[in-house]
NUBABA-998234 format. One record per residue (C-alpha): x, y, z; residue in three letters. Coordinates in Angstrom, 1 decimal, always signed. Layout:
> xx; yy; zz; aa
> X; Y; Z; ALA
...
This chain:
> xx; yy; zz; aa
> -32.9; +66.5; -6.7; MET
> -30.6; +69.2; -5.4; ARG
> -26.9; +69.0; -5.9; TYR
> -24.3; +71.0; -4.1; HIS
> -20.9; +71.1; -5.8; ILE
> -19.1; +72.7; -2.9; GLY
> -15.3; +72.7; -3.5; ASP
> -15.3; +69.8; -5.9; LEU
> -13.5; +70.4; -9.2; ASP
> -14.7; +69.5; -12.6; GLN
> -12.6; +66.4; -12.8; GLN
> -13.9; +65.0; -9.6; LYS
> -17.5; +65.7; -10.7; LEU
> -16.9; +63.8; -13.9; LEU
> -15.1; +60.9; -12.1; ASP
> -18.2; +60.4; -9.9; LEU
> -20.4; +60.3; -13.0; TYR
> -18.1; +57.8; -14.8; THR
> -17.8; +55.8; -11.6; GLY
> -21.6; +55.3; -11.6; MET
> -22.0; +54.8; -15.3; LEU
> -19.5; +51.9; -15.5; LYS
> -21.2; +49.5; -13.0; PRO
> -24.6; +50.4; -14.5; ARG
> -23.4; +49.4; -18.0; MET
> -21.8; +46.2; -16.7; ILE
> -25.1; +45.3; -15.0; GLU
> -27.1; +45.9; -18.1; GLU
> -24.8; +43.6; -19.9; LYS
> -25.0; +41.0; -17.2; MET
> -28.7; +41.0; -17.3; LEU
> -28.5; +40.2; -21.0; ILE
> -26.0; +37.4; -20.3; LEU
> -28.2; +36.1; -17.5; LEU
> -31.2; +35.7; -19.9; ARG
> -28.8; +33.9; -22.3; GLN
> -27.7; +31.5; -19.6; GLY
> -24.1; +32.7; -19.7; LYS
> -24.1; +33.7; -16.0; VAL
> -26.0; +31.7; -13.3; SER
> -27.3; +34.4; -11.0; LYS
> -27.3; +38.2; -10.6; TRP
> -28.0; +40.5; -7.7; PHE
> -28.8; +43.9; -9.1; SER
> -27.7; +47.2; -7.7; GLY
> -29.3; +49.3; -10.3; ILE
> -30.5; +52.5; -8.7; GLY
> -28.0; +52.2; -5.8; GLN
> -24.8; +53.1; -7.6; GLU
> -24.3; +56.4; -5.9; ALA
> -23.8; +54.7; -2.5; ILE
> -21.1; +52.2; -3.7; SER
> -19.2; +54.7; -5.8; VAL
> -19.5; +57.7; -3.4; GLY
> -18.4; +55.7; -0.4; VAL
> -15.5; +54.0; -2.1; THR
> -14.2; +57.1; -3.7; GLN
> -14.2; +58.8; -0.3; ALA
> -12.0; +56.1; +1.1; LEU
> -8.3; +55.8; +0.6; LYS
> -6.9; +52.9; -1.4; GLU
> -5.3; +51.3; +1.6; ASP
> -8.5; +51.4; +3.6; GLU
> -10.5; +48.2; +3.8; TYR
> -14.1; +48.1; +2.5; ILE
> -16.5; +45.2; +3.0; LEU
> -19.3; +45.3; +0.4; PRO
> -22.5; +43.4; -0.2; MET
> -23.7; +41.7; -3.3; HIS
> -25.3; +44.9; -4.8; ARG
> -22.1; +46.9; -4.5; ASN
> -20.5; +46.4; -8.0; LEU
> -19.5; +50.0; -7.8; GLY
> -17.1; +49.2; -5.0; VAL
> -15.2; +46.7; -7.1; PHE
> -15.1; +48.9; -10.2; THR
> -14.1; +52.0; -8.2; SER
> -11.2; +50.0; -6.9; ARG
> -10.3; +49.3; -10.5; ASN
> -10.4; +45.5; -10.4; ILE
> -9.7; +44.2; -13.9; PRO
> -13.0; +43.4; -15.5; LEU
> -11.9; +40.2; -17.0; ASN
> -11.2; +38.9; -13.5; ARG
> -14.7; +40.0; -12.3; LEU
> -16.3; +38.4; -15.3; PHE
> -14.3; +35.2; -14.8; ALA
> -15.4; +35.2; -11.2; GLN
> -19.0; +35.3; -12.1; TRP
> -18.5; +32.5; -14.6; GLN
> -16.6; +30.3; -12.2; GLY
> -13.3; +30.5; -14.2; LYS
> -9.8; +30.1; -13.0; GLN
> -8.7; +33.7; -13.2; SER
> -11.6; +34.8; -10.9; GLY
> -11.0; +35.2; -7.2; PHE
> -12.3; +31.9; -5.8; THR
> -11.0; +29.3; -8.3; ASN
> -14.6; +28.5; -9.2; GLY
> -15.4; +27.7; -5.6; ARG
> -17.8; +30.5; -4.9; ASP
> -19.9; +32.8; -7.0; ARG
> -20.9; +36.4; -7.6; SER
> -19.5; +38.8; -5.0; PHE
> -18.6; +36.2; -2.4; HIS
> -14.9; +36.9; -2.4; PHE
> -12.2; +39.1; -1.1; GLY
> -8.9; +40.4; -2.4; THR
> -6.1; +41.7; -0.3; GLN
> -4.6; +43.4; -3.4; GLU
> -7.6; +45.7; -3.6; TYR
> -8.4; +45.8; +0.1; LYS
> -11.9; +44.4; -0.4; ILE
> -13.4; +41.7; +1.9; VAL
> -16.5; +40.1; +0.4; GLY
> -19.6; +39.0; +2.2; MET
> -20.9; +35.6; +2.9; ILE
> -24.6; +34.7; +2.6; SER
> -25.1; +34.9; +6.3; HIS
> -24.5; +38.7; +6.0; LEU
> -24.0; +39.6; +9.7; GLY
> -20.5; +38.3; +10.4; PRO
> -18.9; +40.8; +8.0; GLN
> -19.9; +43.6; +10.4; LEU
> -17.7; +42.0; +13.1; GLY
> -14.9; +41.4; +10.7; VAL
> -14.9; +45.1; +10.0; ALA
> -14.5; +45.6; +13.8; ASP
> -11.5; +43.4; +13.8; GLY
> -9.9; +45.1; +10.8; ILE
> -10.4; +48.5; +12.4; ALA
> -9.1; +47.3; +15.8; LEU
> -5.8; +46.2; +14.1; ALA
> -5.5; +49.7; +12.5; ASP
> -6.3; +51.4; +15.8; MET
> -3.7; +49.3; +17.8; LEU
> -1.1; +50.1; +15.2; ARG
> -2.1; +53.8; +15.4; ARG
> -2.8; +53.9; +11.7; LYS
> -5.3; +56.6; +10.9; LYS
> -7.6; +54.6; +8.7; ARG
> -11.3; +54.0; +8.2; VAL
> -12.9; +50.6; +7.6; THR
> -16.2; +50.8; +5.7; ALA
> -18.7; +47.9; +5.9; VAL
> -22.0; +47.6; +4.0; PHE
> -25.2; +45.9; +5.1; THR
> -28.9; +46.0; +4.0; GLY
> -31.8; +47.1; +6.2; GLU
> -32.9; +43.5; +6.4; GLY
> -29.6; +42.3; +8.0; ALA
> -29.9; +45.0; +10.7; THR
> -32.3; +42.6; +12.4; SER
> -29.5; +40.0; +12.8; GLU
> -27.8; +39.8; +16.2; GLY
> -24.4; +40.3; +14.6; ASP
> -25.5; +43.9; +13.6; PHE
> -26.2; +44.9; +17.2; HIS
> -23.2; +43.1; +18.6; GLU
> -20.9; +44.8; +16.0; ALA
> -22.2; +48.2; +16.7; LEU
> -21.9; +47.7; +20.5; ASN
> -18.3; +46.5; +20.3; VAL
> -17.3; +49.2; +17.9; ALA
> -18.8; +51.8; +20.2; SER
> -17.3; +50.4; +23.4; VAL
> -13.8; +50.2; +21.8; TRP
> -14.1; +53.4; +19.7; ASN
> -13.3; +51.6; +16.5; LEU
> -13.0; +53.6; +13.3; PRO
> -15.7; +51.8; +11.4; VAL
> -18.2; +53.3; +9.0; LEU
> -21.3; +51.2; +9.2; PHE
> -23.2; +51.7; +5.9; CYS
> -26.9; +50.6; +5.8; ILE
> -28.4; +50.5; +2.3; GLU
> -32.0; +50.9; +3.2; ASN
> -33.6; +50.0; -0.1; ASN
> -37.1; +49.2; +1.1; GLY
> -37.2; +45.4; +0.9; TYR
> -35.6; +42.3; +2.3; GLY
> -36.3; +40.0; -0.6; LEU
> -40.1; +40.6; -0.6; SER
> -40.5; +41.8; +3.0; THR
> -41.1; +45.6; +3.2; PRO
> -39.4; +47.6; +5.9; THR
> -42.6; +48.1; +7.9; ASN
> -42.5; +44.3; +8.5; GLU
> -38.8; +44.3; +9.4; GLN
> -38.5; +46.9; +12.1; TYR
> -40.7; +49.3; +14.1; ASN
> -38.7; +52.6; +14.1; CYS
> -38.8; +55.4; +11.6; GLU
> -35.1; +55.5; +10.8; ASN
> -32.5; +52.8; +11.3; LEU
> -30.0; +55.6; +12.0; ALA
> -31.8; +56.2; +15.3; ASP
> -30.6; +52.8; +16.6; ARG
> -27.1; +54.4; +16.9; ALA
> -28.2; +56.3; +20.0; LYS
> -28.7; +53.1; +21.9; GLY
> -25.1; +52.3; +21.4; TYR
> -23.7; +55.7; +22.1; GLY
> -22.8; +56.3; +18.5; MET
> -23.2; +59.1; +16.0; GLU
> -25.3; +58.5; +13.0; SER
> -26.3; +60.3; +9.7; ARG
> -29.1; +59.9; +7.2; ILE
> -28.0; +60.4; +3.6; ILE
> -29.9; +60.5; +0.4; ASP
> -28.4; +57.4; -1.2; GLY
> -29.5; +58.5; -4.7; ASN
> -27.6; +61.8; -4.6; ASN
> -24.0; +61.1; -5.6; ILE
> -22.7; +64.5; -4.5; LEU
> -24.3; +64.2; -1.1; GLU
> -23.0; +60.7; -0.6; VAL
> -19.5; +61.6; -1.6; TYR
> -19.2; +64.9; +0.2; ALA
> -20.7; +63.7; +3.5; LYS
> -18.8; +60.4; +3.6; VAL
> -15.6; +62.2; +2.7; ASP
> -16.2; +64.7; +5.6; GLU
> -17.0; +61.9; +8.0; ILE
> -13.9; +59.8; +7.0; CYS
> -11.6; +62.8; +7.6; LYS
> -13.2; +63.2; +11.0; ALA
> -12.8; +59.5; +11.9; ILE
> -9.2; +59.5; +10.9; ARG
> -8.6; +62.4; +13.2; LYS
> -10.6; +61.0; +16.1; ARG
> -11.3; +57.3; +15.8; PRO
> -14.9; +56.3; +16.4; ARG
> -17.7; +54.4; +14.7; PRO
> -20.5; +56.2; +12.8; ILE
> -23.7; +54.6; +11.5; LEU
> -24.9; +55.8; +8.1; LEU
> -28.3; +55.1; +6.7; GLU
> -28.5; +55.6; +3.0; PHE
> -32.1; +56.0; +1.8; LYS
> -32.5; +54.4; -1.6; THR
> -34.6; +51.8; -3.4; PHE
> -34.1; +48.4; -5.1; ARG
> -35.3; +48.8; -8.6; MET
> -35.0; +45.1; -9.4; ARG
> -35.7; +41.9; -7.5; GLY
> -33.7; +40.5; -4.6; HIS
> -32.1; +38.5; -7.4; GLU
> -33.4; +38.4; -11.0; GLU
> -35.5; +35.3; -10.5; ALA
> -37.5; +37.0; -7.8; SER
> -39.0; +39.8; -9.9; GLY
> -40.7; +42.8; -8.4; THR
> -44.4; +42.0; -8.5; LYS
> -44.6; +42.4; -4.8; TYR
> -43.7; +46.1; -5.1; VAL
> -46.5; +48.6; -5.8; PRO
> -46.2; +50.1; -9.2; GLU
> -46.6; +53.6; -7.8; LYS
> -43.6; +53.1; -5.6; LEU
> -41.5; +51.9; -8.6; MET
> -42.4; +54.9; -10.6; LYS
> -41.7; +57.3; -7.7; GLU
> -38.2; +55.9; -7.2; TRP
> -37.6; +55.6; -10.9; GLY
> -37.7; +59.4; -11.1; LYS
> -34.9; +59.4; -8.5; LYS
> -32.4; +57.4; -10.6; ASP
> -29.0; +58.5; -9.4; PRO
> -27.3; +58.5; -12.8; ILE
> -30.1; +60.1; -15.0; ALA
> -30.5; +62.9; -12.5; ASN
> -26.8; +63.6; -12.0; TYR
> -26.3; +63.4; -15.8; GLU
> -29.0; +66.0; -16.3; ALA
> -27.4; +68.2; -13.7; PHE
> -24.0; +68.1; -15.3; LEU
> -25.5; +68.8; -18.7; LEU
> -27.3; +71.8; -17.3; GLU
> -24.1; +73.2; -15.7; LYS
> -22.2; +72.7; -18.9; GLY
> -19.8; +70.3; -17.2; LEU
> -20.8; +67.4; -19.6; LEU
> -22.0; +67.2; -23.1; SER
> -24.0; +64.6; -25.1; GLU
> -20.8; +64.0; -27.2; GLU
> -18.8; +63.3; -24.0; LYS
> -21.5; +60.9; -22.7; ILE
> -21.5; +59.0; -26.0; ASN
> -17.7; +58.8; -25.9; GLN
> -17.7; +57.5; -22.3; LEU
> -20.4; +54.9; -23.1; LYS
> -18.5; +53.8; -26.2; ALA
> -15.3; +53.5; -24.2; SER
> -16.9; +51.5; -21.4; ILE
> -18.8; +49.3; -23.8; SER
> -15.6; +48.5; -25.6; GLU
> -13.8; +47.7; -22.3; GLU
> -16.7; +45.4; -21.3; ILE
> -16.7; +43.5; -24.6; ASP
> -12.9; +43.1; -24.6; GLU
> -12.9; +41.7; -21.1; ASN
> -15.9; +39.5; -21.6; LEU
> -14.1; +38.0; -24.5; LYS
> -11.1; +37.2; -22.3; LEU
> -13.4; +35.6; -19.7; ALA
> -15.4; +33.6; -22.3; PHE
> -12.2; +32.4; -24.1; ASP
> -10.8; +31.1; -20.8; GLU
> -11.3; +27.4; -20.6; PRO
> -13.7; +25.8; -18.1; THR
> -12.0; +25.2; -14.8; ILE
> -10.8; +21.6; -14.4; SER
> -11.0; +19.5; -11.3; PHE
> -7.8; +18.7; -9.5; ASP
> -8.4; +16.6; -6.4; GLU
> -5.0; +17.3; -5.0; THR
> -5.4; +21.0; -5.3; LYS
> -9.0; +21.0; -3.9; GLU
> -7.9; +19.1; -0.8; LEU
> -4.7; +21.1; -0.5; GLY
> -6.4; +24.4; -0.5; ASP
> -8.7; +23.7; +2.5; VAL
> -5.9; +24.9; +4.8; TYR
> -3.3; +27.5; +4.6; GLN
> +0.1; +25.8; +4.3; SER
> +1.9; +25.7; +7.6; PHE
> +5.6; +25.0; +7.9; ASP
> +5.7; +23.6; +11.4; TYR
> +8.9; +24.5; +13.2; GLN
> +9.8; +22.2; +16.0; GLU
> +11.2; +24.1; +18.9; ILE
> +12.9; +22.0; +21.5; ASN
> +13.2; +23.4; +25.0; PRO
> +16.2; +23.4; +27.4; LYS
> +16.3; +20.6; +29.9; GLU
> +14.8; +22.6; +32.8; GLU
> +11.4; +21.2; +33.7; ARG
> +9.0; +21.8; +36.5; LYS
> +6.0; +20.0; +37.9; ASN
> +2.9; +22.2; +37.2; ILE
> -0.8; +21.9; +36.8; ARG
> -2.6; +21.6; +33.5; PHE
> -4.1; +25.1; +34.0; VAL
> -0.6; +26.5; +34.6; ASP
> +0.8; +24.9; +31.4; ALA
> -2.0; +26.6; +29.4; ILE
> -1.2; +29.9; +31.0; SER
> +2.5; +29.6; +30.5; GLU
> +2.1; +28.7; +26.8; GLY
> -0.2; +31.7; +26.3; LEU
> +2.1; +34.1; +28.1; GLU
> +5.2; +32.9; +26.2; GLN
> +3.4; +33.2; +22.9; SER
> +2.4; +36.7; +23.8; MET
> +6.1; +37.6; +24.2; TYR
> +6.9; +35.8; +21.0; ARG
> +4.2; +37.4; +18.9; HIS
> +4.0; +41.1; +19.5; ASN
> +0.7; +41.4; +17.5; GLU
> -1.1; +38.5; +19.2; LEU
> -4.4; +39.8; +20.7; ILE
> -6.4; +38.0; +23.4; LEU
> -10.1; +38.5; +23.6; MET
> -12.7; +37.1; +25.9; GLY
> -15.2; +37.8; +28.7; GLN
> -13.5; +38.8; +32.0; ASP
> -10.0; +37.9; +30.8; ILE
> -8.3; +41.2; +31.7; ALA
> -8.0; +42.3; +35.3; ASP
> -10.1; +39.4; +36.5; TYR
> -7.9; +36.9; +34.7; GLY
> -10.7; +34.9; +33.3; GLY
> -13.1; +32.6; +35.2; VAL
> -10.3; +30.0; +35.4; PHE
> -7.6; +32.6; +36.1; LYS
> -5.5; +31.6; +33.1; ILE
> -4.8; +35.2; +32.1; THR
> -4.4; +36.4; +35.6; GLU
> -1.6; +39.0; +35.7; GLY
> -1.5; +39.4; +31.9; PHE
> -2.7; +43.0; +31.9; VAL
> +0.3; +44.2; +33.9; SER
> +2.6; +42.5; +31.4; LYS
> +0.8; +43.2; +28.1; PHE
> -1.7; +45.9; +28.7; GLY
> -5.4; +46.1; +28.1; LYS
> -4.9; +46.8; +24.4; SER
> -3.7; +43.2; +23.9; ARG
> -5.7; +41.5; +26.7; VAL
> -9.2; +42.7; +25.9; ARG
> -12.3; +42.2; +27.9; ASN
> -15.3; +41.7; +25.6; THR
> -19.0; +42.3; +25.9; PRO
> -21.0; +39.1; +26.0; ILE
> -21.2; +38.7; +22.3; CYS
> -19.4; +35.6; +21.1; GLU
> -20.4; +35.9; +17.4; SER
> -19.0; +39.3; +16.8; VAL
> -15.8; +38.6; +18.8; ILE
> -15.1; +35.5; +16.6; VAL
> -15.7; +37.7; +13.6; SER
> -13.5; +40.4; +14.9; ALA
> -10.7; +37.8; +15.4; ALA
> -11.1; +37.1; +11.7; MET
> -10.8; +40.8; +11.0; GLY
> -7.6; +41.0; +13.0; LEU
> -6.2; +38.1; +11.0; SER
> -7.2; +39.7; +7.7; ILE
> -5.3; +42.8; +8.8; ASN
> -2.2; +40.8; +9.6; GLY
> -2.5; +40.1; +13.4; MET
> -3.1; +36.9; +15.4; LYS
> -6.0; +36.4; +17.8; ALA
> -6.8; +34.0; +20.6; VAL
> -10.5; +34.0; +21.7; VAL
> -11.4; +32.5; +25.0; GLU
> -14.9; +31.0; +25.2; MET
> -15.7; +31.3; +28.9; GLN
> -17.1; +27.8; +28.5; PHE
> -17.0; +25.6; +25.4; ALA
> -20.8; +25.4; +25.6; ASP
> -21.1; +29.2; +24.8; PHE
> -19.4; +28.7; +21.4; VAL
> -22.9; +28.0; +20.0; SER
> -23.5; +31.7; +20.1; SER
> -20.4; +32.1; +17.9; GLY
> -21.0; +29.0; +15.8; PHE
> -21.8; +30.7; +12.5; ASN
> -18.6; +32.7; +12.0; PRO
> -16.5; +29.7; +13.0; ILE
> -18.0; +27.2; +10.6; VAL
> -19.0; +29.5; +7.8; ASN
> -16.3; +32.2; +7.9; TYR
> -13.2; +31.0; +9.5; LEU
> -13.4; +27.5; +8.2; ALA
> -14.1; +28.4; +4.6; LYS
> -12.0; +31.5; +3.9; SER
> -8.8; +29.9; +2.7; HIS
> -10.6; +27.5; +0.4; TYR
> -12.9; +30.2; -0.9; ARG
> -10.4; +33.1; -1.5; TRP
> -7.0; +32.1; -0.2; ASN
> -7.3; +34.1; +3.0; GLU
> -6.0; +32.6; +6.2; LYS
> -7.9; +32.7; +9.5; ALA
> -5.1; +33.1; +12.1; ASP
> -7.4; +32.5; +15.0; VAL
> -7.4; +30.1; +18.0; VAL
> -10.6; +29.5; +19.9; ILE
> -9.9; +28.3; +23.5; ARG
> -12.6; +25.9; +24.7; MET
> -12.8; +25.1; +28.4; PRO
> -14.9; +22.0; +28.3; CYS
> -16.0; +18.8; +30.0; GLY
> -18.1; +17.3; +32.7; ALA
> -17.3; +15.7; +36.0; GLY
> -17.4; +19.0; +38.0; VAL
> -21.2; +19.3; +38.6; GLY
> -21.7; +22.2; +36.2; ALA
> -24.8; +21.0; +34.6; GLY
> -26.1; +21.1; +31.0; PRO
> -24.8; +24.5; +29.9; PHE
> -21.2; +24.4; +31.3; HIS
> -20.1; +20.8; +30.8; SER
> -20.3; +19.8; +27.2; GLN
> -17.4; +18.4; +25.3; THR
> -18.5; +19.4; +21.8; ASN
> -15.6; +18.7; +19.6; GLU
> -17.7; +16.8; +17.1; ALA
> -19.4; +20.0; +16.1; TRP
> -16.1; +21.1; +14.6; PHE
> -14.3; +17.9; +13.5; THR
> -17.1; +17.6; +10.8; LYS
> -16.2; +21.0; +9.3; THR
> -13.4; +21.1; +6.7; PRO
> -11.0; +24.0; +7.3; GLY
> -10.9; +23.8; +11.1; LEU
> -8.3; +22.1; +13.2; LYS
> -9.2; +20.6; +16.5; VAL
> -6.8; +20.0; +19.4; VAL
> -7.6; +18.2; +22.7; TYR
> -4.6; +17.6; +25.0; PRO
> -4.7; +15.4; +28.1; ALA
> -1.4; +16.3; +29.8; PHE
> +0.2; +19.6; +30.9; PRO
> +3.2; +19.1; +28.6; GLU
> +1.1; +18.5; +25.6; ASP
> -1.3; +21.4; +26.4; ALA
> +1.5; +23.9; +26.5; LYS
> +3.4; +22.7; +23.4; GLY
> +0.2; +22.2; +21.3; LEU
> -1.1; +25.6; +22.3; LEU
> +2.1; +27.2; +21.1; ASN
> +1.8; +25.4; +17.8; THR
> -1.9; +26.4; +17.5; ALA
> -1.0; +30.0; +17.8; ILE
> +1.8; +29.7; +15.2; ASN
> -0.5; +27.9; +12.8; ASP
> -2.2; +30.4; +10.4; PRO
> -5.4; +28.2; +10.3; ASN
> -8.3; +28.4; +12.7; PRO
> -7.9; +26.0; +15.7; VAL
> -10.4; +24.9; +18.2; LEU
> -8.3; +24.2; +21.3; PHE
> -10.2; +22.1; +23.9; PHE
> -9.1; +22.4; +27.5; GLU
> -10.8; +20.0; +29.9; HIS
> -11.6; +22.1; +33.0; LYS
> -11.8; +18.9; +35.1; GLY
> -8.1; +18.5; +34.4; LEU
> -7.1; +22.1; +35.0; TYR
> -6.2; +21.7; +38.7; ARG
> -6.3; +17.9; +39.2; SER
> -3.6; +16.9; +36.7; VAL
> +0.1; +17.7; +37.2; TYR
> +3.1; +17.0; +35.0; GLY
> +6.7; +17.7; +34.2; GLU
> +6.6; +20.6; +31.7; VAL
> +9.6; +22.4; +30.1; PRO
> +10.0; +25.9; +31.5; ALA
> +11.0; +27.4; +28.1; ASP
> +8.9; +27.9; +25.0; TYR
> +8.5; +24.8; +22.8; TYR
> +6.2; +23.3; +20.2; THR
> +4.6; +20.0; +19.5; LEU
> +3.3; +18.8; +16.1; PRO
> -0.3; +18.4; +15.2; PHE
> -1.4; +15.0; +13.9; GLY
> +0.9; +12.9; +16.1; LYS
> -0.7; +10.7; +18.7; ALA
> +1.1; +9.8; +21.9; ASN
> +1.6; +6.3; +23.2; TRP
> +0.9; +6.7; +26.9; VAL
> +1.7; +3.0; +27.4; ARG
> +2.5; +0.1; +25.1; LYS
> +1.0; -3.4; +25.2; GLY
> +0.1; -6.4; +23.1; GLU
> -3.5; -7.5; +23.8; THR
> -5.9; -4.5; +23.3; ILE
> -5.6; -1.1; +21.7; SER
> -7.3; +1.7; +23.8; VAL
> -7.7; +4.9; +21.8; VAL
> -8.9; +8.1; +23.5; THR
> -8.2; +11.7; +24.3; TYR
> -8.8; +14.4; +26.9; GLY
> -10.1; +13.2; +30.2; ALA
> -10.6; +9.8; +28.7; GLY
> -6.9; +9.2; +28.8; VAL
> -6.9; +9.5; +32.6; HIS
> -10.0; +7.3; +33.0; TRP
> -8.2; +4.7; +30.9; ALA
> -5.0; +4.9; +32.9; ILE
> -7.0; +4.5; +36.1; GLU
> -9.0; +1.5; +34.8; VAL
> -5.9; -0.2; +33.4; LEU
> -4.0; +0.2; +36.6; GLU
> -6.9; -1.5; +38.3; LYS
> -6.5; -4.4; +35.9; HIS
> -2.8; -5.2; +35.4; PRO
> -3.6; -8.4; +33.6; GLU
> -4.7; -6.4; +30.6; ILE
> -1.6; -5.6; +28.6; ASP
> -3.1; -2.7; +26.7; ALA
> -1.7; -0.3; +24.1; ASP
> -3.0; +3.2; +25.2; LEU
> -3.0; +5.8; +22.5; LEU
> -3.8; +9.5; +23.3; ASP
> -4.8; +11.1; +20.0; LEU
> -4.0; +14.7; +21.2; ARG
> -5.3; +16.2; +18.0; THR
> -8.6; +15.2; +16.3; LEU
> -8.1; +17.2; +13.2; GLN
> -5.6; +16.4; +11.8; PRO
> -6.1; +12.8; +13.2; LEU
> -3.2; +10.4; +13.5; ASP
> -5.0; +7.4; +12.0; PHE
> -1.7; +5.8; +11.1; ASP
> -1.0; +5.4; +14.8; ALA
> -4.4; +3.8; +15.3; VAL
> -3.7; +1.3; +12.5; LYS
> -0.3; +0.5; +13.8; ALA
> -1.6; -0.2; +17.3; SER
> -4.5; -2.3; +16.0; LEU
> -2.3; -4.4; +13.7; LYS
> -0.3; -5.3; +16.8; LYS
> -3.2; -6.1; +19.1; THR
> -6.1; -7.2; +17.0; GLY
> -8.6; -5.6; +19.4; LYS
> -9.8; -2.0; +19.6; LEU
> -11.8; +0.0; +22.1; ILE
> -12.4; +3.8; +21.5; ILE
> -13.3; +6.0; +24.4; LEU
> -14.7; +9.5; +24.3; GLN
> -16.4; +11.7; +26.8; GLU
> -18.8; +13.1; +24.2; ASP
> -22.2; +11.3; +23.7; THR
> -21.6; +8.4; +21.5; LEU
> -23.6; +8.9; +18.3; PHE
> -21.9; +11.0; +15.7; GLY
> -18.7; +11.4; +17.6; GLY
> -15.0; +10.9; +16.8; ILE
> -15.2; +7.2; +17.9; ALA
> -17.7; +6.5; +15.2; SER
> -15.5; +7.8; +12.5; ASP
> -12.4; +6.0; +13.8; ILE
> -14.5; +2.8; +14.0; SER
> -15.7; +3.2; +10.4; ALA
> -12.2; +3.9; +9.1; MET
> -10.9; +0.8; +10.9; VAL
> -13.7; -1.3; +9.4; MET
> -12.8; +0.0; +5.9; GLU
> -9.0; -0.2; +6.1; GLU
> -8.1; -2.7; +8.8; CYS
> -10.9; -5.3; +8.9; PHE
> -8.5; -8.2; +8.3; GLU
> -6.6; -7.4; +11.5; TYR
> -9.5; -7.5; +13.8; LEU
> -9.9; -10.4; +16.2; ASP
> -13.0; -8.9; +17.8; ALA
> -15.7; -6.3; +17.1; PRO
> -14.6; -2.7; +17.6; VAL
> -16.0; -1.2; +20.8; LYS
> -17.1; +2.4; +21.1; ARG
> -17.7; +3.9; +24.5; ILE
> -19.2; +7.4; +25.1; GLY
> -21.5; +9.3; +27.4; SER
> -25.2; +8.7; +27.6; MET
> -27.4; +10.2; +24.9; GLU
> -28.7; +12.9; +27.2; THR
> -27.6; +16.5; +28.1; PRO
> -25.1; +16.6; +30.9; VAL
> -26.9; +16.4; +34.2; PRO
> -26.0; +18.4; +37.3; PHE
> -26.5; +16.0; +40.3; ALA
> -23.3; +14.1; +41.2; LYS
> -24.9; +10.6; +41.0; GLU
> -26.6; +11.4; +37.7; LEU
> -23.4; +12.9; +36.2; GLU
> -21.3; +10.0; +37.3; ALA
> -23.6; +7.6; +35.5; ASN
> -23.9; +9.9; +32.5; TYR
> -20.1; +9.7; +31.9; LEU
> -18.7; +6.6; +30.3; PRO
> -16.0; +5.6; +32.9; LYS
> -17.9; +2.7; +34.4; LYS
> -19.1; +1.4; +31.0; ARG
> -15.6; +1.7; +29.7; PHE
> -14.3; -0.7; +32.4; GLU
> -17.1; -3.2; +31.7; ALA
> -16.5; -3.1; +27.9; ALA
> -12.8; -3.4; +28.3; LEU
> -13.1; -6.5; +30.3; LEU
> -15.6; -7.9; +27.9; GLU
> -13.3; -7.2; +24.9; LEU
> -10.3; -8.7; +26.8; TYR
> -12.2; -11.9; +27.3; ALA
> -13.5; -12.1; +23.7; TYR
């Protein structure tokens, strides 16, 4: 192995050596503890230390780095206290996730590290978002993100590279090509000689670097980082290396040819670099022994601190309380001036006034800039806020949701428009696995609103008509808002943007231009978790939301003899179940209407909660009404019968007569 010192001084040469030695010695200790049953799992980076250490030392301390589970050298190079790392791996309180996640699945703002999730791909988009925030603030920073060669087959990888290239984001995409995805060799993963060649297809620069040569890694990455800070752009790096141990220790390495193991064993980054330093007289055996003794002592002292720490105790209040970032809702009441506007205009007004109120609020979505979005909600926004804040995106929902998370991590707010709520399925993973879980896992907010134009009744067929709120009400960590009136839409949207938690904001497109209402002209907010009594009555409780509210109003006006209590939920998570109970206790009868297909929807949960908590107040069985158990059909006659409006009227009359 050839080393080129260049202009590096002796201290830096030794720092790089020590930087690799420390994670190697920690790993060797962890492997012993694993066999003793004192840690539950381990993903080894032995043989790959030069990449983690070289990249991290080339970055500045205030630049974010997004490592994988073999990048212990990233954490040690950022000087994270070892007792906290050890506590993290043992699920102790002083770790970074309060015992809620294991190994390297954590982040820390203090050290500017954002850990991976097991789905791998989303962190690439998160890096895009972090870099976007730096670019918008004109901060000359680099964001480095790691992935393995296996994850380059994921769609998120390609989406992230494409967005970074289109937007000229200062991201360093680091591929650790270590030969195997678990047991699958590279020749079964992709059909190109070098992964770096993929950069050409995205209009990006790329480099191939010997991942076992610490001086090559550090020098080239340092040079590249300086260039990116001067002229922001993404660069793809492929580090050629090898995985000397299994995917994780239980996997073993029997699937690897022995000849290959021996070949790469000779390329050990620490042994070779150590021999080079000894040959050059920059290191001595005595110094090596001193370093090892010092690191060993540090490891033992910090292990004792972690082992002596008591086992984490369960606190139900804390567990439930940490699912969401605390939000101090500020009620802002508008002046008396009101105007009669459409539902769609109320959404647009709320969004525009929030853009003025939050200078670092970024809008992202397909066709939302000059075109104004397919529903024209952001029409005219570019002239007011510019394309840096009103951003057209490629058709890649997953990475844009992840990028929104990156903006949040870097202190900005983001609103993402799904062109249609149906398309959120392409961005489902980062919503339910990244945004929803981040605060619970490592106390990091996800200050993101996903706007969801939804609903049937407009002849848009199976792929543009779903009302898919139940996909998200099931996921702890998400908030779900679903207004029925223009006034509620504007006030709740403003609150959603203020809330530091991820919010799915459903906007029924059938209401956009058909429903008008008196709406305050000024900025104002409305609270989550507070249902609205649309009308009050004594005989039947009707609970619904979205378009269902208007269907219920129409049916009740047709039957004035039914003195119904009509409750518009407005938000589904949090849910105002107290209002449901209060209404039921008064009327004794309950019918729940939803546009979504019936099975597994919000009506089922409300019905179950009523049966558990309010059974003694019921004078009749609870009725649930929803759409047919089919996809949404296109033809007008089919769609009309798919929707539950007619069935609601029949069920209401039946319940009234019970």
